[in-house]
N, C-alpha and C positions, 0 to 999 in steps of 0.2 A: 407872540404867534395869536393868540387869543384878543391884539389891539391889532392887528393887518387886516384892511378890510382882506389884504388874498395873501397866501401862502401860495408859493411855487417850489412845487419836489423836483429834483431833475432827476428822478426814477420809482417804478413803484415800490422796489426796497425800500429807496429815501421812507415814504409817504406812509409804508407798513409801519417802520419803522418811529416816525415822529407823531402818528396819526394826528397831524395841524386839523383847525377847523378851516372853512371858506379853503381849500385847495387845489389848485390846479398841478396835472403830473408837464416838465415840461423838461428838455438837459438842458443845457449847456453850449450854448454855439461854440462851434468848434470850426480849424479856418480850412475845412475836405473844400478838393480843388484847387485856390488860390495859393493851397502853403504844404498840406498831405494831398500828396496824387505817388502814383507808376510816376516812376523818372528812369524812362526807356535808353538811360546814357547811363547807367547804375548798375554794374556788376552786381548781379546779385550774390554772393557768398557761403558757402556753409553753416558762420559760425551765428549763435545766437545773440540777442542781443533783449538787453535790460534795460529799460530807462526809466528816475524816476532819482528822488530825491535821497541820496543813504541815511535812512534812521530807521530802527527797529522795525515797526510799523509797516515799512516797504516789499521785508521779507526775502533782503538779495542775501542771506547769508541759505535759505532754505533753500536757493536754491545752487546756491555753490554745495553744500550737500549732498543734494540728488547731482548733479551734473560728478560727482567722488565717487559714491554707486555706478553711474555710468560708465565712468573711466574701470573701477575695479569689473565688473561685466564685462568688458570691454568693447564698448560704443565711448568712441572719445569723439567729443563736442566741444566745441572750445566756445567764447562766451568774449562781447565784451559789452562793454559796463560804461554808460554814460550817465552822469549827475556827480552830483558831490555832497555832502554834511558828516558833521559828527563823526560815523557811522564808519567810515572809509579806514581812517587804521586799522579797525578789526576787520573787515572787511577780508583787507589786503591782507593783515597776518589767516586768515583761514582760509581765502585761495591756497597760502605755502602749505597749509598743513594739512588739506587735504589731494596735493601732490597736484595743485591743477598754479605750475608758475610755468615760465615762459613763455608763451603765445597763447595759453589753456585758457586768459583769464587775463583780456586788458583794461584797464582802469585809464578811462577817457576823461576824468570829467566833466562840465557841466559843458552840455552843448544847445541851441534853439536856432529856432527860426526853418532854413534854408539845408544848416547843416544837420540837424537834428531829423529830417526828410532824408536827407542823401542816409543817414544813420539807419533807419528802418529800413527803405528803398535795398542796401545793401543785405539785409539782417537773412537768415534761413526761416527764421520766425522771432518773434518779437516775444518775451514770457514776461510776464507781470504776477509775479506771488506774494500780494499782496497779505498783511495778516489780522490786516482790522476789515471793517462792511467796508470798500470803496462807495462812497455817496452815488457814483456814475461807472467811473472808469474811461479816462480822456485820455490814458497813452492807449487801450487796445479799442478803439476809434480811429486816435490818429495812424495806428501800424495796418488798423482795416483799412484806412482809408490809399494806402502808401500799397496795397496788396499784397501784405502779408498775411500768414496764417500768426494768430494770437495763442498762447496756452497761458491763458488763469485762472487763478484760484478764484470759488462759483463761491465766495460771500458774496452778498452785498449789491448793486448795482453795479458792479465789477462783472460775477457773472451770472446779472439779468443780460446787460450785452454779448457776452463771446458764448451764452448757453447755444450749443446748434449753430452756429459761427464759428467756432473755433477749439479746443481743448482745455479741457476745466479741470483740476481734481482736487481736495479736498487743502481748506488752507494751512502752511501749517506741515501739511505731511512732504513731506520730502522724497518719503519711496513712493510712492503714488504720484508726485510729479517724475520721476527720474521715468515709470513707465509710462508715463506721454509723450516725457519725450522721446524715446527710441520709437514708439509708437511714430512720432510723429518723424523721424529720420527713416524709420522703415518704409512708411504709407505714403507713399509720392501721390497718388491721389487724390489718398485725405485732403494731401496739404494744396494740392493744386487745384481743390473745387473750394477749399478754403480760400486762396490768395484771388481766385474768381468771384467768388463772393464778396470778399470786402468793401473794393469802393460800392458798390452799389446800395448797399448796406452803411453804412457810412455819409454815404450822399444826404440822409435823413437828418445828420447835423450841421445843415451848409449853417453858416453865420447869414446868410440871408433869410434863408429859410425860418429857423427859430424863434432870431431875428425880431420879425414881422409878426410872430404870434406876442412875443415880448411886449411889443408896442402897443399889439390889440389887450393885453392884460393893465395897461398901464393908461390907455385910452378910456379899460371901461370903471376900470376903481377911482378916474378924478373926472370923468360925466359927472355935472351936474342931475345929481334925478334919473341917471342912469337904473331901468327896470331889466334889464342883463346881467347875468353873471358870468361874473371875468372865466369861469370855469369852463361855463359852457364855448363860451368863447376858443375855450382852447380845447375843446373834444378833437375840434379835426389837427389840431398839431400835434395829439397823442397819438391819431390815429396816423398821423404821417413817419413817424419815428420809433414805430415798433421795437427799436430798444430801448424807450425809456419808455414802455408800458409793461 
């Protein structure tokens, strides 16, 4: 980082964690509008969705424990899991052990592209229960672009993106997540507000908008005898993509 002409952090949380010299804050571009968007021909269901690699730090086991807690209290919430990875056999066993058998939890394997956009659109809400400090939280932004409420752990860039636009809970706290899921299910006005606000916020991450700012940074650091710092060029992009600041 000290040798680079310019460092780019994808969120304020990443900047605070790394403290790099000569740094700009600019998120990753996401296919908002072109791929991730509300699909009027896809009916929303009452099932939750998880999308991501099935590894320990993504926290899917926390979600399964939270669902079991909800069921014990009479709140029957079902889940579709989209993704694959080395943790899948353990998670399938955990689901059965928690009494989440039958259609309660369905493991669909990896889906991408239009299939993933349709999966987001079908969901009642998308849960992102990561245990580690996500640098940005791309799944959350993709889901919001599709007009879906996001329930996410509050650490790192993920919490930065979702706080105030969805529901957050302390990472690893299955009890707190269970309470959030019940709140989501019972408070339809909250859910509708999040669904309405999501696409507009996610629009700040459009590929063409963010990409043009990256081009500006590359041009600035490669221009001979440039007197303007790339960070100054990026200030407008940071303001436009409020979830990354």
